[in-house]
LUMSE-184542 format. One record per residue (C-alpha): residue number from 0; chain; residue in one letter; x, z, y. Coordinates in Angstrom, 3 decimals, always signed. Layout:
! LUMSE-184542
<atom n="NUM" chain="A" res="A" c1="X" c3="Z" c2="Y"/>
...
//
This chain:
! LUMSE-184542
<atom n="0" chain="A" res="X" c1="+25.098" c3="+9.250" c2="+60.837"/>
<atom n="1" chain="A" res="X" c1="+25.992" c3="+12.271" c2="+62.930"/>
<atom n="2" chain="A" res="X" c1="+29.688" c3="+12.654" c2="+63.678"/>
<atom n="3" chain="A" res="X" c1="+30.994" c3="+16.202" c2="+64.067"/>
<atom n="4" chain="A" res="X" c1="+33.052" c3="+17.201" c2="+67.090"/>
<atom n="5" chain="A" res="X" c1="+36.060" c3="+17.892" c2="+64.830"/>
<atom n="6" chain="A" res="X" c1="+35.939" c3="+14.418" c2="+63.300"/>
<atom n="7" chain="A" res="X" c1="+35.513" c3="+12.809" c2="+66.732"/>
<atom n="8" chain="A" res="X" c1="+38.636" c3="+14.580" c2="+67.993"/>
<atom n="9" chain="A" res="X" c1="+40.487" c3="+13.393" c2="+64.886"/>
<atom n="10" chain="A" res="X" c1="+39.452" c3="+9.776" c2="+65.508"/>
<atom n="11" chain="A" res="X" c1="+40.688" c3="+10.028" c2="+69.104"/>
<atom n="12" chain="A" res="X" c1="+44.012" c3="+11.418" c2="+67.882"/>
<atom n="13" chain="A" res="X" c1="+44.456" c3="+8.464" c2="+65.507"/>
<atom n="14" chain="A" res="X" c1="+43.687" c3="+6.006" c2="+68.295"/>
<atom n="15" chain="A" res="X" c1="+46.211" c3="+7.690" c2="+70.597"/>
<atom n="16" chain="A" res="X" c1="+48.952" c3="+7.650" c2="+67.941"/>
<atom n="17" chain="A" res="X" c1="+48.325" c3="+3.970" c2="+67.241"/>
<atom n="18" chain="A" res="X" c1="+48.608" c3="+3.139" c2="+70.953"/>
<atom n="19" chain="A" res="X" c1="+51.846" c3="+5.094" c2="+71.230"/>
<atom n="20" chain="A" res="X" c1="+53.312" c3="+3.271" c2="+68.220"/>
<atom n="21" chain="A" res="X" c1="+52.491" c3="-0.135" c2="+69.705"/>
<atom n="22" chain="A" res="X" c1="+53.961" c3="+0.819" c2="+73.065"/>
<atom n="23" chain="A" res="X" c1="+57.100" c3="+2.166" c2="+71.421"/>
<atom n="24" chain="A" res="X" c1="+57.755" c3="-1.041" c2="+69.499"/>
<atom n="25" chain="A" res="X" c1="+57.113" c3="-3.356" c2="+72.445"/>
<atom n="26" chain="A" res="X" c1="+58.147" c3="-1.529" c2="+75.599"/>
<atom n="27" chain="A" res="X" c1="+60.686" c3="+1.127" c2="+74.626"/>
<atom n="28" chain="A" res="X" c1="+63.786" c3="-0.994" c2="+75.405"/>
<atom n="29" chain="A" res="X" c1="+62.384" c3="-2.082" c2="+78.759"/>
<atom n="30" chain="A" res="X" c1="+61.667" c3="+1.436" c2="+80.079"/>
<atom n="31" chain="A" res="X" c1="+64.756" c3="+3.183" c2="+78.761"/>
<atom n="32" chain="A" res="X" c1="+67.386" c3="+3.998" c2="+81.391"/>
<atom n="33" chain="A" res="X" c1="+70.141" c3="+4.184" c2="+78.760"/>
<atom n="34" chain="A" res="X" c1="+70.540" c3="+1.849" c2="+75.783"/>
<atom n="35" chain="A" res="X" c1="+73.300" c3="+1.894" c2="+73.157"/>
<atom n="36" chain="A" res="X" c1="+74.059" c3="-1.148" c2="+71.004"/>
<atom n="37" chain="A" res="X" c1="+76.418" c3="-1.539" c2="+68.081"/>
<atom n="38" chain="A" res="X" c1="+78.154" c3="-4.132" c2="+65.928"/>
<atom n="39" chain="A" res="X" c1="+75.061" c3="-5.533" c2="+64.238"/>
<atom n="40" chain="A" res="X" c1="+75.663" c3="-8.480" c2="+61.851"/>
<atom n="41" chain="A" res="X" c1="+71.953" c3="-9.374" c2="+61.924"/>
<atom n="42" chain="A" res="X" c1="+72.140" c3="-10.341" c2="+65.617"/>
<atom n="43" chain="A" res="X" c1="+72.940" c3="-13.863" c2="+66.815"/>
<atom n="44" chain="A" res="X" c1="+76.665" c3="-13.916" c2="+67.667"/>
<atom n="45" chain="A" res="X" c1="+77.931" c3="-16.671" c2="+69.961"/>
<atom n="46" chain="A" res="X" c1="+81.416" c3="-17.974" c2="+70.682"/>
<atom n="47" chain="A" res="X" c1="+83.240" c3="-19.237" c2="+73.749"/>
<atom n="48" chain="A" res="X" c1="+86.880" c3="-20.311" c2="+74.001"/>
<atom n="49" chain="A" res="X" c1="+89.063" c3="-20.582" c2="+77.102"/>
<atom n="50" chain="A" res="X" c1="+92.248" c3="-22.579" c2="+76.524"/>
<atom n="51" chain="A" res="X" c1="+95.404" c3="-22.210" c2="+78.636"/>
<atom n="52" chain="A" res="X" c1="+98.846" c3="-23.759" c2="+78.515"/>
<atom n="53" chain="A" res="X" c1="+101.442" c3="-21.423" c2="+77.000"/>
<atom n="54" chain="A" res="X" c1="+104.447" c3="-19.968" c2="+78.785"/>
<atom n="55" chain="A" res="X" c1="+107.320" c3="-18.894" c2="+76.502"/>
<atom n="56" chain="A" res="X" c1="+109.859" c3="-18.091" c2="+79.215"/>
<atom n="57" chain="A" res="X" c1="+109.367" c3="-14.310" c2="+78.940"/>
<atom n="58" chain="A" res="X" c1="+109.913" c3="-11.843" c2="+76.124"/>
<atom n="59" chain="A" res="X" c1="+106.363" c3="-12.552" c2="+74.903"/>
<atom n="60" chain="A" res="X" c1="+104.140" c3="-15.642" c2="+75.197"/>
<atom n="61" chain="A" res="X" c1="+101.760" c3="-15.602" c2="+78.166"/>
<atom n="62" chain="A" res="X" c1="+99.049" c3="-17.864" c2="+79.601"/>
<atom n="63" chain="A" res="X" c1="+99.947" c3="-20.531" c2="+82.129"/>
<atom n="64" chain="A" res="X" c1="+97.549" c3="-23.071" c2="+83.687"/>
<atom n="65" chain="A" res="X" c1="+93.896" c3="-23.184" c2="+82.642"/>
<atom n="66" chain="A" res="X" c1="+93.068" c3="-26.260" c2="+80.505"/>
<atom n="67" chain="A" res="X" c1="+89.369" c3="-25.967" c2="+79.635"/>
<atom n="68" chain="A" res="X" c1="+86.613" c3="-23.699" c2="+78.377"/>
<atom n="69" chain="A" res="X" c1="+83.728" c3="-24.508" c2="+76.033"/>
<atom n="70" chain="A" res="X" c1="+81.305" c3="-22.971" c2="+73.524"/>
<atom n="71" chain="A" res="X" c1="+82.765" c3="-22.555" c2="+70.028"/>
<atom n="72" chain="A" res="X" c1="+81.233" c3="-21.514" c2="+66.748"/>
<atom n="73" chain="A" res="X" c1="+81.624" c3="-17.787" c2="+66.134"/>
<atom n="74" chain="A" res="X" c1="+83.559" c3="-18.331" c2="+62.899"/>
<atom n="75" chain="A" res="X" c1="+85.702" c3="-21.000" c2="+64.597"/>
<atom n="76" chain="A" res="X" c1="+87.074" c3="-18.227" c2="+66.795"/>
<atom n="77" chain="A" res="X" c1="+88.512" c3="-16.680" c2="+63.605"/>
<atom n="78" chain="A" res="X" c1="+85.829" c3="-13.979" c2="+63.905"/>
<atom n="79" chain="A" res="X" c1="+83.898" c3="-13.377" c2="+60.698"/>
<atom n="80" chain="A" res="X" c1="+81.447" c3="-10.868" c2="+59.254"/>
<atom n="81" chain="A" res="X" c1="+82.177" c3="-10.006" c2="+55.639"/>
<atom n="82" chain="A" res="X" c1="+80.238" c3="-7.283" c2="+53.869"/>
<atom n="83" chain="A" res="X" c1="+80.226" c3="-4.254" c2="+56.168"/>
<atom n="84" chain="A" res="X" c1="+83.185" c3="-5.482" c2="+58.254"/>
<atom n="85" chain="A" res="X" c1="+83.761" c3="-7.766" c2="+61.207"/>
<atom n="86" chain="A" res="X" c1="+87.267" c3="-9.262" c2="+61.135"/>
<atom n="87" chain="A" res="X" c1="+88.915" c3="-10.590" c2="+64.283"/>
<atom n="88" chain="A" res="X" c1="+91.825" c3="-12.917" c2="+63.541"/>
<atom n="89" chain="A" res="X" c1="+94.325" c3="-15.023" c2="+65.456"/>
<atom n="90" chain="A" res="X" c1="+93.173" c3="-18.516" c2="+66.294"/>
<atom n="91" chain="A" res="X" c1="+94.460" c3="-21.509" c2="+64.341"/>
<atom n="92" chain="A" res="X" c1="+93.705" c3="-25.114" c2="+65.255"/>
<atom n="93" chain="A" res="X" c1="+93.539" c3="-27.497" c2="+62.299"/>
<atom n="94" chain="A" res="X" c1="+95.075" c3="-30.330" c2="+64.285"/>
<atom n="95" chain="A" res="X" c1="+98.823" c3="-31.155" c2="+64.191"/>
<atom n="96" chain="A" res="X" c1="+98.713" c3="-32.875" c2="+67.597"/>
<atom n="97" chain="A" res="X" c1="+101.552" c3="-31.757" c2="+69.927"/>
<atom n="98" chain="A" res="X" c1="+98.833" c3="-30.749" c2="+72.390"/>
<atom n="99" chain="A" res="X" c1="+98.341" c3="-27.692" c2="+70.137"/>
<atom n="100" chain="A" res="X" c1="+101.737" c3="-27.157" c2="+68.515"/>
<atom n="101" chain="A" res="X" c1="+105.452" c3="-27.667" c2="+69.178"/>
<atom n="102" chain="A" res="X" c1="+106.863" c3="-30.039" c2="+68.065"/>
<atom n="103" chain="A" res="X" c1="+103.665" c3="-30.733" c2="+66.068"/>
<atom n="104" chain="A" res="X" c1="+101.409" c3="-28.826" c2="+63.687"/>
<atom n="105" chain="A" res="X" c1="+102.830" c3="-27.648" c2="+60.375"/>
<atom n="106" chain="A" res="X" c1="+104.351" c3="-24.590" c2="+58.698"/>
<atom n="107" chain="A" res="X" c1="+106.828" c3="-22.920" c2="+61.039"/>
<atom n="108" chain="A" res="X" c1="+105.628" c3="-24.736" c2="+64.166"/>
<atom n="109" chain="A" res="X" c1="+105.031" c3="-22.845" c2="+67.418"/>
<atom n="110" chain="A" res="X" c1="+101.657" c3="-22.647" c2="+69.116"/>
<atom n="111" chain="A" res="X" c1="+101.473" c3="-24.649" c2="+72.311"/>
<atom n="112" chain="A" res="X" c1="+98.309" c3="-23.075" c2="+73.769"/>
<atom n="113" chain="A" res="X" c1="+97.094" c3="-19.622" c2="+74.796"/>
<atom n="114" chain="A" res="X" c1="+93.659" c3="-18.939" c2="+73.307"/>
<atom n="115" chain="A" res="X" c1="+91.095" c3="-16.655" c2="+74.953"/>
<atom n="116" chain="A" res="X" c1="+88.421" c3="-16.207" c2="+72.241"/>
<atom n="117" chain="A" res="X" c1="+85.123" c3="-14.486" c2="+73.071"/>
<atom n="118" chain="A" res="X" c1="+82.531" c3="-13.552" c2="+70.431"/>
<atom n="119" chain="A" res="X" c1="+79.387" c3="-11.927" c2="+71.758"/>
<atom n="120" chain="A" res="X" c1="+75.669" c3="-11.219" c2="+71.629"/>
<atom n="121" chain="A" res="X" c1="+73.834" c3="-12.515" c2="+74.720"/>
<atom n="122" chain="A" res="X" c1="+70.552" c3="-11.032" c2="+75.916"/>
<atom n="123" chain="A" res="X" c1="+68.482" c3="-12.855" c2="+78.549"/>
<atom n="124" chain="A" res="X" c1="+65.111" c3="-12.089" c2="+80.078"/>
<atom n="125" chain="A" res="X" c1="+65.925" c3="-8.724" c2="+81.598"/>
<atom n="126" chain="A" res="X" c1="+65.561" c3="-6.354" c2="+78.632"/>
<atom n="127" chain="A" res="X" c1="+69.138" c3="-5.123" c2="+79.232"/>
<atom n="128" chain="A" res="X" c1="+69.046" c3="-5.447" c2="+83.031"/>
<atom n="129" chain="A" res="X" c1="+68.943" c3="-2.477" c2="+85.376"/>
<atom n="130" chain="A" res="X" c1="+70.080" c3="+0.028" c2="+82.745"/>
<atom n="131" chain="A" res="X" c1="+73.189" c3="+1.878" c2="+81.655"/>
<atom n="132" chain="A" res="X" c1="+74.286" c3="-0.141" c2="+78.613"/>
<atom n="133" chain="A" res="X" c1="+76.770" c3="+1.265" c2="+76.090"/>
<atom n="134" chain="A" res="X" c1="+78.459" c3="-0.755" c2="+73.328"/>
<atom n="135" chain="A" res="X" c1="+80.078" c3="+1.410" c2="+70.672"/>
<atom n="136" chain="A" res="X" c1="+81.513" c3="+1.191" c2="+67.175"/>
<atom n="137" chain="A" res="X" c1="+84.524" c3="+1.950" c2="+64.985"/>
<atom n="138" chain="A" res="X" c1="+87.788" c3="+0.065" c2="+64.514"/>
<atom n="139" chain="A" res="X" c1="+88.823" c3="+0.435" c2="+60.873"/>
<atom n="140" chain="A" res="X" c1="+92.275" c3="-1.090" c2="+61.418"/>
<atom n="141" chain="A" res="X" c1="+94.238" c3="-3.023" c2="+64.024"/>
<atom n="142" chain="A" res="X" c1="+97.399" c3="-4.732" c2="+62.754"/>
<atom n="143" chain="A" res="X" c1="+97.840" c3="-7.232" c2="+65.594"/>
<atom n="144" chain="A" res="X" c1="+101.418" c3="-7.715" c2="+66.778"/>
<atom n="145" chain="A" res="X" c1="+102.311" c3="-7.740" c2="+70.477"/>
<atom n="146" chain="A" res="X" c1="+101.564" c3="-11.499" c2="+70.513"/>
<atom n="147" chain="A" res="X" c1="+97.807" c3="-10.849" c2="+70.468"/>
<atom n="148" chain="A" res="X" c1="+95.435" c3="-8.418" c2="+72.153"/>
<atom n="149" chain="A" res="X" c1="+91.882" c3="-7.453" c2="+71.143"/>
<atom n="150" chain="A" res="X" c1="+89.358" c3="-5.981" c2="+73.571"/>
<atom n="151" chain="A" res="X" c1="+85.725" c3="-4.853" c2="+73.524"/>
<atom n="152" chain="A" res="X" c1="+83.568" c3="-5.808" c2="+76.524"/>
<atom n="153" chain="A" res="X" c1="+80.193" c3="-5.800" c2="+78.254"/>
<atom n="154" chain="A" res="X" c1="+79.634" c3="-8.562" c2="+80.827"/>
<atom n="155" chain="A" res="X" c1="+76.738" c3="-9.013" c2="+83.221"/>
<atom n="156" chain="A" res="X" c1="+76.621" c3="-12.630" c2="+84.469"/>
<atom n="157" chain="A" res="X" c1="+74.790" c3="-14.083" c2="+87.442"/>
<atom n="158" chain="A" res="X" c1="+71.964" c3="-16.492" c2="+86.635"/>
<atom n="159" chain="A" res="X" c1="+74.248" c3="-19.527" c2="+87.139"/>
<atom n="160" chain="A" res="X" c1="+77.283" c3="-17.864" c2="+85.454"/>
<atom n="161" chain="A" res="X" c1="+79.224" c3="-18.175" c2="+88.727"/>
<atom n="162" chain="A" res="X" c1="+80.245" c3="-14.512" c2="+88.697"/>
<atom n="163" chain="A" res="X" c1="+80.040" c3="-11.429" c2="+86.523"/>
<atom n="164" chain="A" res="X" c1="+80.803" c3="-7.744" c2="+86.381"/>
<atom n="165" chain="A" res="X" c1="+82.558" c3="-6.319" c2="+83.331"/>
<atom n="166" chain="A" res="X" c1="+83.523" c3="-3.169" c2="+81.496"/>
<atom n="167" chain="A" res="X" c1="+86.179" c3="-3.516" c2="+78.780"/>
<atom n="168" chain="A" res="X" c1="+88.768" c3="-1.628" c2="+76.762"/>
<atom n="169" chain="A" res="X" c1="+91.640" c3="-2.450" c2="+74.409"/>
<atom n="170" chain="A" res="X" c1="+90.730" c3="-1.891" c2="+70.758"/>
<atom n="171" chain="A" res="X" c1="+92.731" c3="+0.749" c2="+68.912"/>
<atom n="172" chain="A" res="X" c1="+92.086" c3="+2.460" c2="+65.581"/>
<atom n="173" chain="A" res="X" c1="+89.040" c3="+4.740" c2="+65.599"/>
<atom n="174" chain="A" res="X" c1="+85.905" c3="+4.924" c2="+67.715"/>
<atom n="175" chain="A" res="X" c1="+85.387" c3="+2.728" c2="+70.777"/>
<atom n="176" chain="A" res="X" c1="+82.769" c3="+2.845" c2="+73.514"/>
<atom n="177" chain="A" res="X" c1="+82.317" c3="+0.954" c2="+76.792"/>
<atom n="178" chain="A" res="X" c1="+79.460" c3="+1.321" c2="+79.276"/>
<atom n="179" chain="A" res="X" c1="+78.192" c3="-0.741" c2="+82.184"/>
<atom n="180" chain="A" res="X" c1="+75.384" c3="-0.222" c2="+84.707"/>
<atom n="181" chain="A" res="X" c1="+73.749" c3="-3.662" c2="+84.632"/>
<atom n="182" chain="A" res="X" c1="+72.085" c3="-5.227" c2="+87.663"/>
<atom n="183" chain="A" res="X" c1="+68.280" c3="-5.151" c2="+87.809"/>
<atom n="184" chain="A" res="X" c1="+67.645" c3="-8.910" c2="+87.811"/>
<atom n="185" chain="A" res="X" c1="+65.760" c3="-10.618" c2="+84.984"/>
<atom n="186" chain="A" res="X" c1="+67.592" c3="-13.917" c2="+85.614"/>
<atom n="187" chain="A" res="X" c1="+70.991" c3="-12.451" c2="+84.691"/>
<atom n="188" chain="A" res="X" c1="+72.725" c3="-12.795" c2="+81.306"/>
<atom n="189" chain="A" res="X" c1="+74.079" c3="-9.685" c2="+79.601"/>
<atom n="190" chain="A" res="X" c1="+76.750" c3="-10.091" c2="+76.919"/>
<atom n="191" chain="A" res="X" c1="+78.511" c3="-7.572" c2="+74.708"/>
<atom n="192" chain="A" res="X" c1="+81.200" c3="-8.375" c2="+72.179"/>
<atom n="193" chain="A" res="X" c1="+84.913" c3="-8.865" c2="+71.526"/>
<atom n="194" chain="A" res="X" c1="+87.792" c3="-10.807" c2="+73.030"/>
<atom n="195" chain="A" res="X" c1="+91.070" c3="-11.841" c2="+71.388"/>
<atom n="196" chain="A" res="X" c1="+93.880" c3="-13.385" c2="+73.423"/>
<atom n="197" chain="A" res="X" c1="+97.184" c3="-14.851" c2="+72.302"/>
<atom n="198" chain="A" res="X" c1="+98.984" c3="-17.922" c2="+71.047"/>
<atom n="199" chain="A" res="X" c1="+97.439" c3="-20.267" c2="+68.501"/>
<atom n="200" chain="A" res="X" c1="+99.149" c3="-20.097" c2="+65.091"/>
<atom n="201" chain="A" res="X" c1="+99.365" c3="-22.651" c2="+62.288"/>
<atom n="202" chain="A" res="X" c1="+97.028" c3="-21.607" c2="+59.466"/>
<atom n="203" chain="A" res="X" c1="+99.756" c3="-20.982" c2="+56.861"/>
<atom n="204" chain="A" res="X" c1="+101.626" c3="-18.697" c2="+59.273"/>
<atom n="205" chain="A" res="X" c1="+98.846" c3="-16.336" c2="+60.438"/>
<atom n="206" chain="A" res="X" c1="+99.380" c3="-13.401" c2="+58.032"/>
<atom n="207" chain="A" res="X" c1="+102.295" c3="-11.722" c2="+59.892"/>
<atom n="208" chain="A" res="X" c1="+100.301" c3="-11.728" c2="+63.158"/>
<atom n="209" chain="A" res="X" c1="+97.694" c3="-9.304" c2="+61.747"/>
<atom n="210" chain="A" res="X" c1="+93.983" c3="-8.851" c2="+62.393"/>
<atom n="211" chain="A" res="X" c1="+91.379" c3="-6.316" c2="+63.494"/>
<atom n="212" chain="A" res="X" c1="+88.685" c3="-4.932" c2="+61.195"/>
<atom n="213" chain="A" res="X" c1="+85.579" c3="-3.368" c2="+62.753"/>
<atom n="214" chain="A" res="X" c1="+82.759" c3="-1.552" c2="+60.990"/>
<atom n="215" chain="A" res="X" c1="+79.526" c3="-3.580" c2="+61.086"/>
<atom n="216" chain="A" res="X" c1="+76.282" c3="-1.588" c2="+61.069"/>
<atom n="217" chain="A" res="X" c1="+72.745" c3="-3.068" c2="+61.375"/>
<atom n="218" chain="A" res="X" c1="+70.791" c3="-1.315" c2="+64.124"/>
<atom n="219" chain="A" res="X" c1="+67.578" c3="+0.574" c2="+63.249"/>
<atom n="220" chain="A" res="X" c1="+65.801" c3="-1.139" c2="+66.160"/>
<atom n="221" chain="A" res="X" c1="+62.283" c3="-0.037" c2="+65.217"/>
<atom n="222" chain="A" res="X" c1="+62.858" c3="+3.600" c2="+64.283"/>
<atom n="223" chain="A" res="X" c1="+60.618" c3="+4.966" c2="+67.039"/>
<atom n="224" chain="A" res="X" c1="+57.720" c3="+2.717" c2="+66.069"/>
<atom n="225" chain="A" res="X" c1="+58.207" c3="+3.439" c2="+62.364"/>
<atom n="226" chain="A" res="X" c1="+58.129" c3="+7.180" c2="+63.036"/>
<atom n="227" chain="A" res="X" c1="+54.830" c3="+6.856" c2="+64.892"/>
<atom n="228" chain="A" res="X" c1="+53.299" c3="+4.738" c2="+62.124"/>
<atom n="229" chain="A" res="X" c1="+54.527" c3="+7.313" c2="+59.603"/>
<atom n="230" chain="A" res="X" c1="+52.461" c3="+9.962" c2="+61.384"/>
<atom n="231" chain="A" res="X" c1="+49.489" c3="+7.597" c2="+61.250"/>
<atom n="232" chain="A" res="X" c1="+49.907" c3="+7.110" c2="+57.510"/>
<atom n="233" chain="A" res="X" c1="+49.967" c3="+10.864" c2="+56.860"/>
<atom n="234" chain="A" res="X" c1="+46.908" c3="+11.373" c2="+59.056"/>
<atom n="235" chain="A" res="X" c1="+45.067" c3="+8.563" c2="+57.263"/>
<atom n="236" chain="A" res="X" c1="+45.774" c3="+10.064" c2="+53.838"/>
<atom n="237" chain="A" res="X" c1="+44.478" c3="+13.438" c2="+54.989"/>
<atom n="238" chain="A" res="X" c1="+41.321" c3="+11.815" c2="+56.318"/>
<atom n="239" chain="A" res="X" c1="+40.502" c3="+10.093" c2="+53.031"/>
<atom n="240" chain="A" res="X" c1="+40.868" c3="+13.231" c2="+50.909"/>
//
């Protein structure tokens, strides 16, 4: 069957659009010089807790000597996605041992440790390396007292986690945005997320210490590819008419 020049050009156009769509879905993040991420509840959120002794000699509690650090469950940090919100709370240890509380755990007891809670998304393999990364979102409310501080951060760790560079900011009501030029090394680990620091509080006493509510929005990660495939679909319908 003889194919007209017009139809041949049309077939080439379809092939080109298909190739662009595939490239967009696979390689777009890797070749972009600037990437913005948000508070996406569909991502895998990790937790890490640093524990310090607590100093109560000043007007406000403060950290003293470092005790230990270890991975924690995200919800165990008192960080929790609910509906379209992410809530950051004060940490409460369900253990009455005097290690955690003075004189021991129970209503009205005082926290005996300074908690440094970190909830974050970690990206390995280099897809966020060598770029200008921005982490942005919206704080719906921040009712923390002076006993606790909430921050947003981006951290770029060395391959062995021995060092890192960071960009961070204290969370206040309204929009937030932090940016960091990450190092071009595929062995590094890039994290973005939230940090809450302050004394641990017995579970029945947490309400007066407040919390932070952040808007959670799933990211449209494949919009570019979907747009290209949309053009393909329109072209295909025209061809079959």
